[in-house]
Structures are given as structure tokens and as C-alpha cells.
C-alpha positions as a Markdown table, in Angstrom:
| # | Residue | x | y | z |
|---|---|---|---|---|
| 1 | Met | 4.4 | -5.3 | 143.3 |
| 2 | Lys | 4.9 | -7.6 | 139.9 |
| 3 | Leu | 1.2 | -7.5 | 138.8 |
| 4 | Phe | 1.5 | -3.6 | 139.6 |
| 5 | Ser | 4.6 | -3.2 | 136.8 |
| 6 | Val | 2.7 | -5.2 | 134.1 |
| 7 | Phe | 0.0 | -2.1 | 134.1 |
| 8 | Ser | 2.4 | 0.5 | 135.2 |
| 9 | Gly | 3.9 | -0.2 | 131.7 |
| 10 | Lys | 1.5 | -0.7 | 129.4 |
| 11 | Lys | -0.1 | 2.4 | 130.6 |
| 12 | Lys | 2.6 | 4.0 | 129.4 |
| 13 | Thr | 2.9 | 2.2 | 126.2 |
| 14 | Ala | -0.8 | 3.8 | 125.7 |
| 15 | Ser | 0.7 | 6.7 | 126.6 |
| 16 | Leu | 3.2 | 6.8 | 124.1 |
| 17 | Ser | 1.6 | 5.9 | 120.6 |
| 18 | Gln | -0.9 | 8.7 | 121.6 |
| 19 | Thr | 2.1 | 11.1 | 121.7 |
| 20 | Thr | 2.9 | 9.6 | 118.8 |
| 21 | Arg | 0.1 | 9.5 | 116.5 |
| 22 | Arg | -1.1 | 13.2 | 117.1 |
| 23 | Ser | 2.8 | 13.9 | 116.2 |
| 24 | Leu | 2.4 | 12.7 | 113.6 |
| 25 | Tyr | -1.6 | 14.4 | 112.2 |
| 26 | Ile | 0.6 | 17.9 | 113.3 |
| 27 | Ser | 3.8 | 16.9 | 110.2 |
| 28 | Ile | 0.5 | 15.9 | 107.6 |
| 29 | Ala | -0.5 | 19.1 | 108.0 |
| 30 | Val | 2.7 | 21.2 | 107.8 |
| 31 | His | 3.4 | 19.5 | 104.3 |
| 32 | Ala | 0.1 | 19.9 | 103.2 |
| 33 | Cys | 0.1 | 23.0 | 104.0 |
| 34 | Leu | 3.7 | 23.6 | 102.6 |
| 35 | Leu | 2.6 | 21.7 | 99.6 |
| 36 | Ala | -0.7 | 23.8 | 99.2 |
| 37 | Ala | 1.6 | 26.6 | 99.3 |
| 38 | Ala | 4.1 | 25.4 | 96.9 |
| 39 | Gly | 1.9 | 24.4 | 93.6 |
| 40 | Gly | -0.3 | 27.8 | 94.3 |
| 41 | Trp | 3.1 | 29.8 | 94.0 |
| 42 | Val | 3.4 | 27.2 | 90.7 |
| 43 | Ile | 0.5 | 27.4 | 89.0 |
| 44 | Ser | 0.8 | 31.9 | 89.7 |
| 45 | Asn | 4.6 | 31.5 | 88.4 |
| 46 | Val | 3.2 | 29.2 | 85.5 |
| 47 | Phe | -0.2 | 31.8 | 83.9 |
| 48 | Leu | 1.8 | 34.9 | 85.3 |
| 49 | Asn | 5.2 | 34.9 | 84.7 |
| 50 | Asn | 5.4 | 31.9 | 81.2 |
| 51 | Thr | 5.8 | 32.5 | 77.5 |
| 52 | Pro | 4.6 | 29.4 | 75.3 |
| 53 | Thr | 7.5 | 28.6 | 72.5 |
| 54 | Phe | 6.9 | 25.9 | 69.6 |
| 55 | Val | 9.7 | 24.1 | 68.4 |
| 56 | Gly | 9.8 | 22.8 | 65.6 |
| 57 | Gln | 10.3 | 18.6 | 64.3 |
| 58 | Pro | 12.4 | 17.7 | 60.7 |
| 59 | Pro | 10.0 | 16.6 | 58.1 |
| 60 | Pro | 9.8 | 12.1 | 58.6 |
| 61 | Met | 12.2 | 10.1 | 56.4 |
| 62 | Lys | 10.5 | 7.9 | 53.9 |
| 63 | Ser | 12.4 | 4.3 | 52.7 |
| 64 | Tyr | 11.1 | 2.1 | 51.2 |
| 65 | Glu | 12.2 | -2.1 | 51.7 |
| 66 | Pro | 13.9 | -3.8 | 49.5 |
| 67 | Lys | 10.7 | -5.7 | 48.8 |
| 68 | Gln | 7.7 | -2.8 | 48.5 |
| 69 | Leu | 11.2 | -1.6 | 45.5 |
| 70 | Glu | 11.0 | -4.2 | 44.2 |
| 71 | His | 6.8 | -4.5 | 43.7 |
| 72 | Lys | 6.9 | -1.9 | 42.8 |
| 73 | Val | 9.5 | -2.2 | 39.6 |
| 74 | Lys | 7.6 | -5.0 | 39.4 |
| 75 | Val | 4.0 | -2.7 | 38.7 |
| 76 | Gln | 5.9 | -0.7 | 36.0 |
| 77 | Lys | 6.8 | -3.4 | 34.0 |
| 78 | Arg | 3.8 | -5.0 | 33.9 |
| 79 | Gln | 2.1 | -1.8 | 32.9 |
| 80 | Arg | 4.5 | -1.7 | 29.4 |
| 81 | Ala | 3.5 | -4.6 | 28.6 |
| 82 | Ser | -0.1 | -4.3 | 28.9 |
| 83 | Ser | -2.1 | -3.9 | 26.0 |
| 84 | Arg | -3.7 | -0.8 | 26.8 |
| 85 | Pro | -2.4 | 2.5 | 24.3 |
| 86 | Ser | 0.5 | 4.5 | 26.3 |
| 87 | Val | 0.2 | 8.4 | 27.3 |
| 88 | Ile | 0.6 | 10.4 | 24.2 |
| 89 | Pro | 1.6 | 14.1 | 25.5 |
| 90 | Arg | -1.0 | 16.5 | 24.1 |
| 91 | Ile | -1.0 | 19.8 | 21.6 |
| 92 | Val | -2.2 | 22.6 | 24.1 |
| 93 | Ser | -2.9 | 25.9 | 21.7 |
| 94 | Met | -5.3 | 29.0 | 22.5 |
| 95 | Arg | -5.0 | 29.1 | 18.7 |
| 96 | Ala | -5.6 | 26.7 | 15.9 |
| 97 | Ala | -2.8 | 28.0 | 13.6 |
| 98 | Asp | -0.3 | 28.0 | 15.8 |
| 99 | Ile | -0.4 | 23.8 | 15.8 |
| 100 | Val | 1.8 | 22.9 | 13.4 |
| 101 | Leu | 0.7 | 18.7 | 12.6 |
| 102 | Pro | 3.6 | 16.9 | 11.2 |
| 103 | Glu | 3.3 | 15.1 | 7.4 |
| 104 | Ile | 1.8 | 11.9 | 7.4 |
| 105 | Lys | 3.4 | 9.4 | 4.9 |
| 106 | Met | -0.3 | 7.3 | 4.3 |
| 107 | Asp | -2.1 | 6.2 | 1.3 |
| 108 | Pro | -5.5 | 6.9 | 2.7 |
| 109 | Lys | -8.3 | 5.4 | 0.8 |
| 110 | Val | -12.2 | 7.1 | 0.4 |
| 111 | Ile | -14.0 | 4.7 | 0.6 |
| 112 | His | -17.8 | 4.5 | -0.8 |
| 113 | Thr | -20.1 | 1.8 | -0.9 |
| 114 | Ser | -23.8 | 0.9 | -0.1 |
| 115 | Phe | -22.5 | -2.6 | 1.8 |
| 116 | Gln | -23.9 | -2.0 | 5.1 |
| 117 | Pro | -22.5 | -4.2 | 8.4 |
| 118 | Lys | -25.0 | -6.3 | 11.2 |
| 119 | Phe | -23.9 | -5.7 | 14.1 |
| 120 | Lys | -24.4 | -8.9 | 16.4 |
| 121 | Ala | -25.2 | -7.3 | 20.2 |
| 122 | Met | -23.0 | -9.7 | 22.7 |
| 123 | Ser | -23.2 | -9.4 | 26.8 |
| 124 | Gly | -21.4 | -11.4 | 29.6 |
| 125 | Ser | -19.7 | -10.5 | 33.1 |
| 126 | Gly | -18.1 | -7.0 | 32.7 |
| 127 | Met | -17.7 | -7.4 | 28.7 |
| 128 | Gly | -21.6 | -5.4 | 28.1 |
| 129 | Val | -22.9 | -5.1 | 24.3 |
| 130 | Gly | -21.7 | -4.0 | 21.0 |
| 131 | Val | -19.3 | -4.7 | 18.3 |
| 132 | Gly | -15.1 | -2.9 | 19.6 |
| 133 | Asn | -13.5 | -1.2 | 16.6 |
| 134 | Gly | -16.0 | -0.2 | 14.5 |
| 135 | Tyr | -16.8 | 0.3 | 10.5 |
| 136 | Gly | -14.0 | 1.1 | 7.8 |
| 137 | Thr | -12.8 | -1.0 | 5.1 |
| 138 | Gly | -11.1 | -4.3 | 6.4 |
| 139 | Gly | -13.0 | -4.0 | 9.8 |
| 140 | Phe | -14.2 | -6.2 | 9.3 |
| 141 | Gly | -12.9 | -8.2 | 7.1 |
| 142 | Thr | -14.6 | -7.4 | 4.1 |
| 143 | Gly | -11.3 | -5.1 | 2.7 |
| 144 | Val | -9.5 | -8.6 | 1.7 |
| 145 | Ser | -10.5 | -10.7 | -0.9 |
| 146 | Lys | -9.6 | -14.2 | -1.8 |
| 147 | Phe | -9.3 | -14.6 | -4.9 |
| 148 | Asp | -8.5 | -18.0 | -7.8 |
| 149 | Phe | -7.2 | -16.6 | -10.3 |
| 150 | Phe | -6.3 | -19.7 | -13.2 |
| 151 | Gly | -5.6 | -21.7 | -10.1 |
| 152 | Ile | -3.3 | -19.9 | -9.0 |
| 153 | Ser | -4.8 | -19.0 | -4.4 |
| 154 | Gly | -3.7 | -15.5 | -1.9 |
| 155 | Lys | -5.3 | -12.3 | -1.4 |
| 156 | Gly | -5.7 | -8.6 | -1.3 |
| 157 | Glu | -7.4 | -5.8 | -0.8 |
| 158 | Lys | -6.8 | -3.3 | -3.9 |
| 159 | Ile | -5.9 | -5.2 | -6.7 |
| 160 | Met | -5.1 | -5.2 | -10.6 |
| 161 | Ile | -5.8 | -7.3 | -12.9 |
| 162 | Cys | -3.8 | -7.6 | -16.2 |
| 163 | Val | -5.0 | -8.9 | -19.3 |
| 164 | Asp | -3.1 | -9.7 | -23.1 |
| 165 | Val | -5.7 | -8.4 | -25.1 |
| 166 | Ser | -2.9 | -9.2 | -28.1 |
| 167 | Ile | -4.9 | -10.5 | -31.4 |
| 168 | Ser | -2.5 | -14.2 | -31.1 |
| 169 | Met | -4.5 | -14.2 | -27.9 |
| 170 | Ile | -7.5 | -15.1 | -30.3 |
| 171 | Glu | -5.2 | -17.8 | -33.0 |
| 172 | Asp | -6.4 | -20.9 | -33.7 |
| 173 | Arg | -3.5 | -23.0 | -32.2 |
| 174 | Glu | -4.5 | -21.1 | -28.7 |
| 175 | Gly | -8.3 | -22.4 | -29.6 |
| 176 | Gly | -9.1 | -18.7 | -31.8 |
| 177 | Ile | -12.4 | -16.5 | -30.0 |
| 178 | Lys | -14.1 | -19.2 | -29.0 |
| 179 | Gly | -10.4 | -20.4 | -26.0 |
| 180 | Tyr | -10.0 | -16.6 | -25.2 |
| 181 | Glu | -14.1 | -16.3 | -24.3 |
| 182 | Lys | -13.0 | -19.1 | -21.9 |
| 183 | Val | -10.3 | -17.0 | -21.3 |
| 184 | Lys | -12.6 | -13.8 | -20.6 |
| 185 | Ala | -15.0 | -16.1 | -18.2 |
| 186 | Arg | -12.2 | -16.9 | -15.6 |
| 187 | Val | -11.5 | -13.1 | -15.5 |
| 188 | Asn | -15.6 | -12.5 | -14.6 |
| 189 | Gln | -15.4 | -15.1 | -12.4 |
| 190 | Val | -12.6 | -13.8 | -10.3 |
| 191 | Ile | -14.3 | -10.5 | -10.3 |
| 192 | Asp | -17.4 | -11.6 | -8.9 |
| 193 | Ala | -15.6 | -13.2 | -6.5 |
| 194 | Leu | -14.5 | -10.4 | -4.8 |
| 195 | Ser | -15.3 | -8.5 | -1.5 |
| 196 | Glu | -17.6 | -5.2 | -1.7 |
| 197 | Gly | -14.4 | -3.9 | 0.8 |
| 198 | Thr | -11.8 | -4.9 | -1.8 |
| 199 | Leu | -10.5 | -2.0 | -4.8 |
| 200 | Phe | -9.7 | -3.1 | -8.4 |
| 201 | Asn | -9.5 | -2.2 | -11.6 |
| 202 | Val | -8.3 | -4.0 | -14.8 |
| 203 | Val | -6.3 | -2.6 | -17.7 |
| 204 | Ala | -6.1 | -4.8 | -21.3 |
| 205 | Phe | -2.9 | -4.8 | -23.1 |
| 206 | Ala | -1.6 | -5.0 | -26.1 |
| 207 | Asp | 0.7 | -2.0 | -28.7 |
| 208 | Ala | -1.2 | 0.2 | -26.1 |
| 209 | Ala | -2.8 | 0.2 | -22.9 |
| 210 | Gln | -6.0 | 1.3 | -21.6 |
| 211 | Thr | -7.5 | 0.9 | -18.3 |
| 212 | Phe | -11.2 | -0.5 | -17.1 |
| 213 | Lys | -11.2 | 3.5 | -14.6 |
| 214 | Glu | -8.3 | 5.9 | -13.7 |
| 215 | Lys | -8.1 | 5.2 | -10.5 |
| 216 | Leu | -9.0 | 1.8 | -7.9 |
| 217 | Val | -12.9 | 1.2 | -7.4 |
| 218 | Ile | -14.6 | -0.7 | -4.9 |
| 219 | Ser | -16.0 | -4.2 | -5.7 |
| 220 | Asn | -19.9 | -3.0 | -5.5 |
| 221 | Glu | -22.1 | -4.6 | -7.8 |
| 222 | Glu | -22.0 | -1.6 | -10.1 |
| 223 | Asn | -18.3 | -1.8 | -10.7 |
| 224 | Lys | -18.8 | -5.6 | -10.7 |
| 225 | Lys | -20.8 | -5.7 | -13.9 |
| 226 | Glu | -19.6 | -2.5 | -15.8 |
| 227 | Ala | -15.9 | -4.5 | -15.7 |
| 228 | Lys | -17.4 | -7.3 | -16.8 |
| 229 | Val | -18.7 | -5.1 | -19.9 |
| 230 | Phe | -15.0 | -3.5 | -20.3 |
| 231 | Val | -13.6 | -7.5 | -20.7 |
| 232 | Lys | -16.1 | -8.6 | -23.0 |
| 233 | Tyr | -15.1 | -6.2 | -25.8 |
| 234 | Tyr | -11.4 | -7.1 | -26.5 |
| 235 | Asn | -10.8 | -9.6 | -28.9 |
| 236 | Ser | -15.0 | -10.9 | -29.2 |
| 237 | Thr | -14.5 | -10.5 | -33.1 |
| 238 | Met | -11.2 | -10.0 | -36.1 |
| 239 | Glu | -11.7 | -7.1 | -36.8 |
| 240 | Gly | -12.0 | -5.6 | -33.5 |
| 241 | Ala | -8.8 | -7.6 | -32.0 |
| 242 | Gly | -5.7 | -6.2 | -30.3 |
| 243 | Leu | -5.4 | -3.2 | -28.8 |
| 244 | Thr | -3.4 | -0.3 | -30.6 |
| 245 | Thr | -5.0 | 2.7 | -27.9 |
| 246 | Gly | -4.8 | 3.9 | -24.4 |
| 247 | Asn | -5.2 | 6.4 | -21.7 |
| 248 | Val | -2.1 | 5.3 | -20.4 |
| 249 | Asn | 1.5 | 6.4 | -20.2 |
| 250 | Ser | 4.4 | 6.0 | -18.3 |
| 251 | Asp | 4.6 | 10.7 | -16.9 |
| 252 | Gly | 8.3 | 10.6 | -17.7 |
| 253 | Lys | 9.1 | 7.8 | -14.5 |
| 254 | Gly | 11.0 | 4.9 | -14.5 |
| 255 | Leu | 13.0 | 3.9 | -18.1 |
| 256 | Gln | 11.6 | 5.5 | -21.4 |
| 257 | Ala | 9.9 | 3.7 | -24.1 |
| 258 | Gln | 9.5 | 4.3 | -28.1 |
| 259 | Gly | 6.7 | 1.5 | -28.2 |
| 260 | Gly | 6.2 | -1.7 | -29.2 |
| 261 | Thr | 4.6 | -5.0 | -28.6 |
| 262 | Thr | 3.3 | -6.4 | -25.8 |
| 263 | Arg | 3.7 | -3.6 | -23.7 |
| 264 | Thr | 3.2 | -5.6 | -19.7 |
| 265 | Asp | 5.5 | -2.6 | -18.7 |
| 266 | Leu | 2.2 | -0.3 | -19.3 |
| 267 | Ala | 0.3 | -2.4 | -17.7 |
| 268 | Leu | 2.8 | -2.9 | -14.9 |
| 269 | Thr | 3.2 | 1.0 | -14.5 |
| 270 | Ala | -0.8 | 1.3 | -14.5 |
| 271 | Ser | -0.7 | -1.1 | -11.6 |
| 272 | Phe | 1.6 | 1.3 | -10.3 |
| 273 | Gln | 1.1 | 4.8 | -10.5 |
| 274 | Gln | -3.0 | 3.3 | -8.9 |
| 275 | Gly | -1.4 | 1.6 | -5.4 |
| 276 | Ala | -2.2 | -1.3 | -5.9 |
| 277 | Asp | -0.8 | -4.0 | -3.8 |
| 278 | Thr | -2.1 | -7.3 | -5.4 |
| 279 | Ile | -1.1 | -7.1 | -9.7 |
| 280 | Leu | -3.1 | -10.6 | -11.6 |
| 281 | Leu | -1.1 | -10.7 | -15.0 |
| 282 | Ile | -2.3 | -13.3 | -17.6 |
| 283 | Ser | -0.2 | -13.0 | -20.9 |
| 284 | Asp | 1.3 | -15.2 | -23.6 |
| 285 | Gly | 4.5 | -13.7 | -24.9 |
| 286 | Ala | 7.5 | -11.7 | -23.5 |
| 287 | Pro | 7.0 | -7.3 | -24.6 |
| 288 | Met | 9.0 | -7.0 | -26.9 |
| 289 | Val | 9.6 | -2.7 | -25.7 |
| 290 | Leu | 11.7 | -0.4 | -27.5 |
| 291 | Lys | 14.6 | 1.2 | -26.2 |
| 292 | Gly | 14.5 | 5.2 | -26.1 |
| 293 | Phe | 17.3 | 5.9 | -28.2 |
| 294 | Thr | 19.1 | 8.7 | -25.9 |
| 295 | Ala | 21.9 | 12.1 | -26.8 |
| 296 | Ser | 24.3 | 10.6 | -27.6 |
| 297 | Gln | 22.9 | 7.4 | -29.2 |
| 298 | Leu | 21.3 | 10.2 | -32.0 |
| 299 | Gln | 24.4 | 12.0 | -32.1 |
| 300 | Ala | 26.2 | 9.3 | -33.1 |
| 301 | Tyr | 24.4 | 8.0 | -35.4 |
| 302 | Asn | 23.7 | 11.0 | -37.4 |
| 303 | Asn | 27.7 | 11.3 | -37.4 |
| 304 | Ser | 27.6 | 8.0 | -39.1 |
| 305 | Ala | 25.1 | 8.7 | -41.3 |
| 306 | Gln | 26.8 | 12.2 | -42.8 |
| 307 | Asn | 29.9 | 10.1 | -43.3 |
| 308 | Trp | 27.5 | 7.3 | -44.8 |
| 309 | Asn | 26.5 | 10.1 | -47.6 |
| 310 | Lys | 30.0 | 10.5 | -48.4 |
| 311 | Glu | 31.8 | 7.8 | -48.9 |
| 312 | His | 27.6 | 7.2 | -51.0 |
| 313 | Ala | 27.8 | 11.0 | -52.9 |
| 314 | Thr | 28.3 | 9.3 | -56.3 |
| 315 | Glu | 25.9 | 6.5 | -56.0 |
| 316 | Val | 23.3 | 9.4 | -54.6 |
| 317 | Gln | 23.6 | 12.4 | -57.6 |
| 318 | Lys | 23.3 | 9.1 | -59.7 |
| 319 | Trp | 20.2 | 8.0 | -58.7 |
| 320 | Gln | 19.0 | 11.5 | -58.2 |
| 321 | Asp | 19.9 | 12.3 | -62.7 |
| 322 | Gln | 17.7 | 9.3 | -63.4 |
| 323 | Asn | 14.8 | 10.0 | -61.5 |
| 324 | Ala | 14.3 | 13.7 | -62.0 |
| 325 | Asp | 11.8 | 13.0 | -63.8 |
| 326 | Ser | 9.7 | 11.0 | -62.7 |
| 327 | Gly | 6.9 | 13.2 | -60.4 |
| 328 | Gly | 6.1 | 15.1 | -63.9 |
| 329 | Asp | 1.6 | 13.8 | -64.9 |
| 330 | Gly | 1.7 | 10.8 | -67.7 |
| 331 | Glu | -1.1 | 10.2 | -70.0 |
| 332 | Lys | -5.0 | 9.2 | -68.9 |
| 333 | Val | -6.0 | 6.3 | -68.4 |
| 334 | Trp | -8.7 | 3.3 | -67.9 |
| 335 | Val | -9.4 | 2.6 | -63.7 |
| 336 | Pro | -12.1 | -1.1 | -64.4 |
| 337 | Asp | -14.0 | -2.4 | -61.4 |
| 338 | Gln | -12.6 | -3.8 | -58.6 |
| 339 | Pro | -15.0 | -6.2 | -56.7 |
| 340 | Ala | -15.2 | -6.1 | -53.3 |
| 341 | Arg | -12.0 | -8.2 | -51.8 |
| 342 | Pro | -12.7 | -9.7 | -48.9 |
| 343 | Pro | -11.0 | -10.4 | -45.3 |
| 344 | Ser | -7.0 | -12.1 | -45.3 |
| 345 | Asn | -7.0 | -15.3 | -43.9 |
| 346 | Lys | -3.0 | -15.7 | -43.2 |
| 347 | Pro | -2.0 | -16.1 | -40.3 |
| 348 | Leu | -1.7 | -13.2 | -37.8 |
| 349 | Lys | 1.3 | -10.7 | -36.6 |
| 350 | Glu | 1.6 | -8.9 | -33.3 |
| 351 | Gly | 2.2 | -5.6 | -34.3 |
| 352 | Glu | 0.6 | -5.2 | -37.5 |
| 353 | Pro | -3.1 | -4.2 | -38.7 |
| 354 | Arg | -5.8 | -6.7 | -39.4 |
| 355 | Asp | -6.7 | -7.0 | -43.0 |
| 356 | Val | -10.3 | -6.6 | -43.5 |
| 357 | Gly | -10.7 | -6.6 | -47.1 |
| 358 | Ser | -11.7 | -3.7 | -49.3 |
| 359 | Pro | -15.2 | -2.6 | -51.1 |
| 360 | Ala | -15.8 | -2.9 | -55.0 |
| 361 | Ile | -14.6 | 0.2 | -56.3 |
| 362 | Pro | -16.4 | 0.8 | -60.1 |
| 363 | Gly | -14.7 | 2.1 | -62.7 |
| 364 | His | -13.0 | 5.6 | -63.1 |
| 365 | Trp | -10.8 | 7.9 | -65.5 |
| 366 | Thr | -7.2 | 8.7 | -64.2 |
| 367 | Met | -4.4 | 10.1 | -64.5 |
| 368 | Ser | -0.8 | 8.4 | -63.9 |
| 369 | Arg | 2.8 | 9.5 | -63.0 |
| 370 | Arg | 5.2 | 7.6 | -63.1 |
| 371 | Ser | 7.5 | 6.2 | -60.1 |
| 372 | Ser | 11.7 | 5.5 | -59.9 |
| 373 | Ser | 11.8 | 1.3 | -60.4 |
| 374 | Thr | 15.0 | 1.9 | -57.6 |
| 375 | Thr | 14.5 | 3.7 | -54.4 |
| 376 | Arg | 17.1 | 6.8 | -52.9 |
| 377 | Pro | 20.5 | 5.2 | -52.0 |
| 378 | Ser | 20.2 | 6.2 | -47.9 |
| 379 | Pro | 22.0 | 4.8 | -45.0 |
| 380 | Pro | 21.4 | 2.4 | -42.7 |
| 381 | Pro | 18.5 | 2.2 | -39.8 |
| 382 | Met | 19.2 | 2.7 | -36.7 |
| 383 | Lys | 19.6 | -0.7 | -35.1 |
| 384 | Pro | 15.8 | -1.2 | -33.4 |
| 385 | Asp | 16.5 | -2.7 | -29.4 |
| 386 | Tyr | 14.2 | -3.9 | -27.0 |
| 387 | Trp | 14.7 | -4.3 | -23.7 |
| 388 | Thr | 15.9 | -6.9 | -21.4 |
| 389 | Leu | 14.5 | -8.3 | -18.0 |
| 390 | Pro | 16.9 | -6.1 | -16.2 |
| 391 | Asp | 15.8 | -2.9 | -18.1 |
| 392 | Phe | 12.1 | -4.3 | -17.2 |
| 393 | Leu | 12.3 | -5.1 | -13.5 |
| 394 | Thr | 14.7 | -1.7 | -13.3 |
| 395 | His | 11.6 | 0.2 | -13.5 |
| 396 | Leu | 9.5 | -1.9 | -12.2 |
| 397 | Lys | 12.1 | -0.8 | -9.0 |
| 398 | Met | 12.2 | 2.7 | -10.6 |
| 399 | Leu | 8.1 | 2.9 | -10.6 |
| 400 | His | 8.2 | 1.7 | -6.5 |
| 401 | Glu | 10.5 | 4.1 | -5.6 |
| 402 | Glu | 8.1 | 6.2 | -7.3 |
| 403 | Tyr | 4.5 | 5.6 | -6.0 |
| 404 | Tyr | 5.7 | 3.1 | -2.9 |
| 405 | Leu | 8.2 | 4.6 | -1.1 |
| 406 | Ala | 7.0 | 8.2 | -0.9 |
| 407 | Lys | 4.3 | 6.7 | 0.6 |
| 408 | Gly | 5.5 | 4.6 | 3.6 |
| 409 | Thr | 3.9 | 1.7 | 1.8 |
| 410 | Lys | 5.2 | -1.5 | 0.5 |
| 411 | Arg | 5.0 | -2.9 | -2.7 |
| 412 | Pro | 2.8 | -5.3 | -5.1 |
| 413 | Thr | 3.0 | -8.9 | -5.1 |
| 414 | Ile | 2.3 | -10.2 | -8.9 |
| 415 | His | 1.0 | -13.1 | -10.0 |
| 416 | Cys | 1.7 | -14.4 | -13.0 |
| 417 | Ile | -0.7 | -17.0 | -15.7 |
| 418 | Gly | 1.7 | -18.2 | -18.6 |
| 419 | Tyr | -1.3 | -19.1 | -21.5 |
| 420 | Met | -0.1 | -20.9 | -24.5 |
| 421 | Ile | 3.1 | -19.0 | -23.8 |
| 422 | Asp | 6.5 | -19.4 | -25.7 |
| 423 | Lys | 9.5 | -19.9 | -23.8 |
| 424 | Ser | 10.9 | -16.6 | -23.4 |
| 425 | Gly | 7.6 | -16.1 | -22.2 |
| 426 | Asp | 7.3 | -18.4 | -19.8 |
| 427 | Ile | 11.5 | -17.4 | -18.5 |
| 428 | Phe | 10.3 | -13.2 | -17.9 |
| 429 | Leu | 7.0 | -14.6 | -16.9 |
| 430 | Lys | 8.6 | -16.8 | -13.6 |
| 431 | Ala | 10.8 | -14.3 | -13.4 |
| 432 | Leu | 8.5 | -11.3 | -12.9 |
| 433 | Ala | 6.1 | -12.8 | -10.1 |
| 434 | Lys | 9.9 | -14.1 | -8.4 |
| 435 | Glu | 11.1 | -10.3 | -8.0 |
| 436 | Tyr | 7.8 | -9.7 | -6.6 |
| 437 | Lys | 7.0 | -13.2 | -4.3 |
| 438 | Gly | 4.4 | -14.4 | -6.5 |
| 439 | Lys | 3.3 | -17.2 | -8.3 |
| 440 | Tyr | 3.9 | -18.9 | -11.9 |
| 441 | Lys | 1.0 | -20.7 | -13.4 |
| 442 | Tyr | 1.7 | -22.3 | -16.8 |
| 443 | Val | -2.5 | -22.7 | -18.3 |
| 444 | Lys | -2.7 | -25.1 | -21.5 |
| 445 | Lys | -5.2 | -24.1 | -23.8 |
| 446 | Leu | -8.9 | -24.0 | -21.6 |
């Protein structure tokens, strides 16, 4: 009975399991059919009834982290500190006539030279071959010349050499003509040492001033040779000593002068007019430049002369009565032979013409003329007045403003040599060199 019960229970269990599986299969099948129906409905709904729409998104926000900003600032600073040229805005125009360029205040220097630079190719990592900065005056260091001017060393690019050719430069105490030849030889050494890219000129001065050329010229061999011939001419003989006429005048610029001796003012005027940046000057004395009279001074003198004539009217009339017939013809007289007279050996003086003697004059007849033994009374002449050192510096300052500041260039350097110079000249040249940042040196007889 027990055994039957056991087998009977197993049979029930097996029967139950088959029923369960059958129900499960049916459920799965039903769900699958439902899912298929629902999926077909959804798909058909999407394709048949749904319209696509687009939703705009806001632009992305750009932000910088602190380190990135700091790096950007450092890069900008390095770019500003770089030696590369900065970007310059361009002028763009459809017609050339529409462009108005600014005035360029500078002193262009036109160079005509036979100088040919020698290029040496250089190669290396990342450097290529070439010279980089091109050719031009000073581009290769040839525009600036070093000089030794009677012991004064310096350099310049536009050099004016001012040489005193006054008669006093060949006086016996200064070595005469032979001593002056040594002076000219030293000047020639300065000329020979000039680099070909340098501009130069020479000006001789005494009672007037004469330049070698009307403007600064390139220091090539031809110009150097001609300049030395120009220097050689002066004070080479006693008859040709000094200088009374020249081609230099102030053109109404600066203080006006009425003449004088040792016209250093004219030599420097020529130097300033031609735009020299370095002036080399040798002289044996201070300039004696006569001041010009102003209109008020002339009027004051005329008033004084009229008052004098009134006070001395009786004296003037008496002289006129005594010499009324002094201009009449005299008697016929014989003039004997006059032998030739050699030049005088008296000491030379500044501003006086040299006595060159006179030729022989044969005997001849002539009519004598009676003349007064006294001179006509007249008011005292206007007393001449000479430039002082402040006057001289004022003159140069006015020339600097006219010929340098207007072109945007700095004023020149002036180096001075006092050749056997007197005390007043020594003081003058020292002050001149100091004012214009130059050097001064006293030189004894060479």
C-alpha cells in the first residue's frame, strides 16, 4: 500500500509539471503576439504621423583658465620686446595723387663714390649667405673717419677743416714760411687719412674766408688731391700771404659784422651752412670782428656830429677861408728818375697790406698842385666796437637754429688748435671748444 502511494504521488507530480510547462508556453506565445502587435503599431505611428523637429542648442561658452591667460600676456610682452619691426598701418589709395606724405625733416646725403665694398659670404645653420644691411654711407663703417689733428684724436662723418692763413701765421716768431709749411703738411695728413665714405671741405680764413668747395664733398682720391693743392697756395710766398676776399658771407643769418681781421666767424659760418658735424680749427689769435652799427646808433652819431659842427662852426669857416685856392694849378716841375724800391722788411701786422715795393720810374715833367698843410676840422669818427665772446657764441647759436635744428640734426663738435697763440686767443679758443664739446690744444712752433 505504501509503495503504491509513493508511485501514485510521483505520477501526480509529473502530471503537474507538464501542465505548468504547457501554460508557460501559451503565456509566452500570447505575450509575443501582444509585443509584435504593439511594436507594429508604434512603428506605423512613427512613420505615418510623426513630424521631425529640431531643437537649437546655445553656443558653447569659451573660457580661459588663469594659466592660459598668463601665458598669453607673457607672449605679448615678448613680442613687444622683440627686435623685429613693428607692424605699421599701410596707406591704401586707388590714386597716387590722394596720398599726402608727411614732411621729412632730415639732411639727405647724396653720395657719389667709386668705393666698391667687398662682400664675404658667410654660411651656417639657419643663417644663409649675405651681408644683411646693404650698402650706404656708413653702412660698412666707412662713413666715419678717425683723425689726429695736431694731437687731438676724434672722429666724424662730415668734417670741415678751418685753416688760419693770416699774415701773422708766417711771422718770424712762428717760423716764417718754412714753419707754416709744416702746419700745412699736418693738415694734409688729416685729409689723407679720411675714409672715402666721409664728406669733407676746407676753408681758409684771414680778413675774409674762402672754401675749397661750395659744399661738402666725398673724400675720394681726386678731391683729396685738389684740397691739398688748395691748401698749398696760401702763405707759400710773402707776396701772396693773407686773404682779403673770399666766397663766404653770412647770408643775413646770425649777427651782422662790418669787417675785421682773423675772421674765424666766417670760417665757422661756412661750416654751419654746409652742415658739418665735426669742425677742426687752427688759428694763432682771437678774431677781431667789427660790429655793425644799428639804425639807432647811426642816428645818435649823426646828432652828435651836427652838434659838433655847430660848436666848431667858426673854426671850420676859418680853415675854408685859408684853403680856398689850394686846389689851383702850380708851376711846371721836373721829377727826377726814381729807382726801384724793394719790399719792406718791417714786421707784419694784421689787416695791413704787405709792402711789395715799387718799380723804377723814369724822370718826367709834371704840374705841381698846392695843398693845405692842415686837415679840415671834423667831428670824431664813430668808435669801432668788436665782438665779444658772448657775441660770438650768440652768432653761432643763431646759425645752429637756422642750419641744424630746422633739419633735426644735432649741433657740431668743434676742436681747436692754438698755434703759437697769444693769451686772448688762447682764452677764446678754449671757451669755443668747451661750449661745443670739443678739445683744445696749444701747439708751439713746429
